[in-house]
Structure formats: structure tokens, C-alpha cells
C-alpha positions in Angstrom: 0.0 0.0 0.1 1.3 3.6 -0.6 1.7 6.1 1.8 -1.2 8.3 2.4 -0.6 11.4 4.3 -2.3 12.6 7.3 -3.4 16.3 5.6 -6.0 18.9 7.1 -9.2 18.4 4.8 -9.7 22.2 4.0 -8.5 23.7 0.8 -6.5 26.4 2.3 -5.6 25.2 5.5 -4.2 21.9 3.6 -2.4 24.1 1.3 -0.6 26.1 4.1 0.2 22.6 5.9 2.0 21.1 2.6 4.2 24.3 2.3 5.5 23.3 5.6 5.6 19.7 5.6 5.6 18.8 2.1 9.2 17.7 1.6 9.0 14.9 4.5 5.3 13.7 2.9 7.1 13.0 -0.6 10.1 11.6 1.0 8.1 8.8 2.8 5.8 8.4 -0.3 8.7 8.0 -2.4 10.0 5.4 -0.1 6.9 3.5 0.4 7.1 -0.3 -0.8 4.7 0.0 -3.8 6.7 3.3 -5.1 9.8 1.3 -4.8 9.1 -1.3 -6.7 7.6 0.2 -9.7 10.7 2.8 -9.8 13.1 -0.4 -9.8 10.6 -2.2 -12.6 11.1 0.6 -14.5 14.5 1.3 -14.4 15.6 -2.0 -14.8 13.2 -2.2 -18.4 12.6 0.8 -20.1 15.8 0.6 -22.2 14.5 -2.6 -23.6 11.3 -0.5 -25.0 12.8 0.6 -28.1 9.7 1.0 -30.1 6.2 2.9 -28.8 4.6 -0.8 -29.6 6.9 -2.2 -27.0 6.4 0.5 -24.5 2.6 0.4 -24.7 2.5 -3.5 -24.7 4.2 -3.5 -21.2 1.6 -2.1 -19.0 4.0 -2.0 -15.7 6.0 0.4 -17.9 3.4 2.5 -19.5 1.8 3.2 -16.3 5.0 5.2 -15.3 5.5 7.1 -18.3 2.1 8.3 -18.4 2.1 9.2 -14.9 5.0 10.9 -15.2 3.0 13.3 -17.3 -0.4 13.3 -15.6 -1.8 10.9 -18.1 -2.4 8.1 -15.7 -6.5 8.2 -17.1 -4.9 6.9 -20.5 -3.4 3.9 -19.3 -6.1 1.7 -21.2 -5.8 4.0 -24.5 -3.2 2.1 -25.7 -3.4 2.3 -29.4 -4.3 6.2 -29.0 -0.9 6.8 -26.7 0.9 4.5 -29.3 0.0 7.0 -32.0 0.9 9.9 -30.2 4.2 8.6 -29.5 4.9 7.3 -33.1 4.0 10.4 -34.6 6.6 12.3 -32.6 6.8 16.3 -32.3 9.0 17.4 -35.3 6.7 16.6 -38.3 3.9 18.7 -39.4 0.6 17.4 -38.6 2.1 15.2 -35.8 -0.9 14.0 -33.8 0.6 15.7 -30.5 0.6 18.6 -31.8 -3.4 18.5 -32.9 -4.0 18.1 -29.5 -4.8 21.0 -27.3 -3.6 19.1 -24.3 0.4 20.2 -23.9 1.0 17.1 -22.0 0.8 14.7 -24.9 3.6 16.9 -26.9 5.6 16.5 -24.0 5.0 12.7 -23.8 6.1 12.1 -27.2 9.0 14.6 -27.1 10.5 13.0 -24.0 10.4 9.6 -25.6 11.4 10.9 -28.9 9.9 7.3 -30.8 8.7 9.3 -33.6 11.6 11.9 -34.0 14.8 9.9 -34.0 16.1 7.1 -34.9 17.2 5.6 -31.5 14.6 6.8 -28.7 15.4 7.9 -25.7 14.7 4.8 -23.9 18.2 3.9 -24.5 20.0 7.1 -22.6 21.5 6.4 -19.5 19.6 9.3 -17.7 16.4 8.8 -19.1 15.1 6.2 -16.3 16.1 9.2 -13.5 14.2 12.1 -15.3 10.9 10.1 -15.8 11.1 8.8 -12.4 11.4 12.1 -10.9 8.2 13.6 -12.5 6.5 10.5 -12.0 7.4 10.5 -8.7 6.0 14.2 -8.1 3.0 13.4 -10.0 2.3 10.3 -8.5 2.4 12.2 -5.0 -0.3 14.8 -6.4 -2.5 12.1 -7.1 -2.1 10.5 -3.8 -3.3 13.7 -2.5 -6.3 14.0 -4.4 -7.6 11.3 -2.2 -7.3 13.5 0.9 -7.4 17.1 -0.4 -8.2 17.4 -4.3 -8.0 21.0 -4.3 -4.4 20.8 -2.9 -3.9 18.4 -5.9 -5.3 21.1 -8.3 -3.3 23.7 -6.4 0.3 21.9 -6.7 -0.6 21.1 -10.4 -0.8 24.9 -11.2 2.3 26.0 -9.2 4.4 23.5 -11.6 2.4 23.6 -15.0 1.3 27.4 -15.0 5.3 28.5 -15.1 6.1 26.2 -18.2 3.1 27.3 -20.2 3.7 31.2 -19.4 7.3 31.2 -20.2 7.1 29.8 -23.6 8.3 33.0 -25.7 7.4 31.4 -29.5 4.0 31.3 -28.2 1.1 33.5 -28.6 -0.9 34.6 -25.4 -4.1 33.1 -27.2 -2.3 29.8 -27.5 -1.5 29.9 -24.0 -4.6 30.2 -23.0 -5.7 27.2 -25.2 -3.2 25.4 -23.5 -4.4 26.3 -19.7 -8.2 25.1 -21.2 -7.0 22.1 -22.8 -5.6 20.9 -19.2 -8.7 19.8 -17.0 -7.5 20.6 -14.0 -5.8 24.2 -14.9 -9.2 25.0 -16.3 -11.1 24.0 -13.3 -8.8 25.9 -11.2 -9.4 29.3 -13.3 -12.7 28.5 -13.3 -13.2 28.3 -9.6 -11.1 31.3 -8.9 -12.4 33.7 -11.3 -15.7 32.5 -9.7 -17.0 31.3 -13.5 -19.9 28.8 -13.4 -19.5 25.5 -14.4 -21.5 26.1 -17.8 -18.5 28.4 -18.5 -16.6 25.1 -20.2 -19.3 24.7 -22.8 -18.6 28.0 -24.4 -16.8 27.8 -27.2 -12.9 28.4 -27.2 -12.2 31.9 -28.0 -15.0 33.2 -25.9 -13.5 31.0 -23.1 -10.4 33.0 -23.9 -11.7 36.3 -23.8 -13.3 35.8 -20.6 -10.1 34.5 -18.9 -8.5 37.3 -20.1 -10.9 39.9 -18.9 -10.8 38.2 -15.7 -7.5 38.1 -15.3 -6.8 41.8 -15.8 -9.8 42.7 -13.4 -8.6 40.1 -10.7 -4.7 40.0 -11.2 -4.3 43.3 -12.8 -2.7 41.6 -16.1 -4.4 39.8 -18.9 -1.8 37.5 -20.4 -0.8 34.0 -18.9 2.9 35.2 -19.1 2.2 36.8 -15.9 2.7 33.5 -13.9 6.5 33.4 -14.8 6.4 35.4 -11.4 5.8 33.4 -8.3 4.1 35.6 -6.6 1.3 36.1 -9.6 0.8 32.3 -9.5 0.5 32.0 -5.8 -2.0 34.7 -5.8 -4.1 33.1 -8.1 -3.6 29.7 -6.1 -4.6 31.5 -3.4 -7.8 32.8 -5.0 -9.0 29.4 -5.9 -8.2 27.5 -2.5 -10.3 30.2 -0.9 -13.1 30.2 -3.3 -13.1 26.6 -2.6 -13.5 27.1 1.0 -16.3 29.9 0.6 -18.1 27.4 -1.3 -18.1 24.7 1.0 -19.3 26.9 3.5 -22.1 28.0 1.3 -22.9 24.4 0.9 -23.6 24.3 4.6 -20.7 22.0 5.6 -20.3 21.8 9.3 -16.8 21.8 9.4 -15.9 24.2 6.7 -16.2 27.3 8.7 -13.4 25.9 11.7 -11.2 24.9 8.8 -11.3 28.8 7.4 -10.7 29.8 11.0 -7.9 27.3 11.5 -6.1 28.5 7.6 -6.4 32.0 9.0 -4.7 31.5 12.1 -1.8 29.6 10.0 -1.5 32.5 7.6 -1.3 34.8 10.3 1.9 32.7 12.0 3.5 32.1 8.9 3.7 36.1 8.1 5.2 36.4 11.5 
């Protein structure tokens, strides 16, 4: 059984607790028996997966590979993942380039099956690179079992700067990348207090609304602002506090208590 961290159930108080104890929880999680078994198998066998077909045919290898990019839900979509990998990212019209979710491009680029005659899987440092990302993502998935808003927040803390810093990408394309990732889309929707029906709007309208809301609430309409850690933290805080407010509004009996505890922790952290 994997390590399951004990954390407060409130959104913001959970975030504050993780800032203080996250490294300890991550270390304990990485050293759990289940994680060590998966890591050892991947390290010992990934060099044998010299084709995309070989990778998707080994469920244990594929589990780690997809998990490293936050794509574990595609574990049973082996044909689709094989096509993404075989298409690579360097050829015009490649499947990974046509998908709105940038995680597929990152997956295809990292493994290199469709781009080079020799894939990245045979490189000596490849297992460590993939396993490092896999451990972090796996921890987030586990956190989602005890505190889903914390999982969403940690994902945003990592992914938003990656999107924001792309200098060759237009601002609209950056918004499209954000919308293409369900966890990021949900974070913005809730942080900006948008209705669930927001996701049913056409993409151009969603981008326009996100840009307008971003300027009104954060002082900048561009996703490029999230290269600044303070801007990312401000957005995440809005999301977490809004989540707690919704819990209070829904009549959760412990939500008010969690909100008070979060304020107390925040007060201590600023001393």
C-alpha cells in the first residue's frame, strides 16, 4: 500500500500545511514499498522499450510513463498513446501537435519515438528524468484522495510557469493550453468565480473571458504573468479560498472551522 499523508481537509489550510511539511511527505511516499517496486521495474526495463509498441505493450512501464506526465487516465488507451508517441513532435501534422492538451506533446517529445532513429529510452539518464516527474505526479494523485483542491493547486504551481515562459507561443495559444488541461481549467474557473457552464462556451469566448477576468482580478490579461511566482501564488490562493467559501455556502459543518484554522496558520506564517 502506498503512503497516504495525513493532512487537514480544508483547501487553504491543506495548502499551508503542505508548504511546511510537503518535503517530508514526499520523501515518505517515495520510499514506500509500492513506489519502490514500480521505480525499480521501470529503471531495469525501460531501455528494452525501443519502440512505442513495446512501451504500450508493457502495462507496468506504461503506467509510469503516463504518470510522469499526468496522463494516467489514458492507461487503457494504448492504441491512442501509441499513435501519439509514433507521431513525435517534429513532423507537421503530428497527432501530439494537433491536441490541445500540451502534456501529449511533452510525452511524445520526451520519448522521441517518432522524432529520432534511436529513442530516448536507451539513454543512461532517461530513467531518472522520468522517475523524478513520476514521483511528483504520483504524490499529487495520492493527495487528491485526501484533499483534491491541494492536488489541483500543486499541479498549477508546476504547470503554469511552463506555459507562461514559452516565448514563441502567442498569448491566446497559452490560454488554449490552459483550457486544454482539465485541472488548470477548473482552477481558473473557480478562482475567477465562473459558472460550471463556462466550459460549454466556444474556445475563443473562454479565452476572452479568462483574459478579462485575469486583468480585473490579477492586474494582467496575459498568461505570461505566471512566470512571476507571486502571481501564481495569488491565483492559487484565490482558488483555494473560493473552494473553502463554496464549502461554507454548501453548509459543510466543518468548513467554517477549517477557514478559521487557515487564517490562524496564515497569520503565523507572516510573523
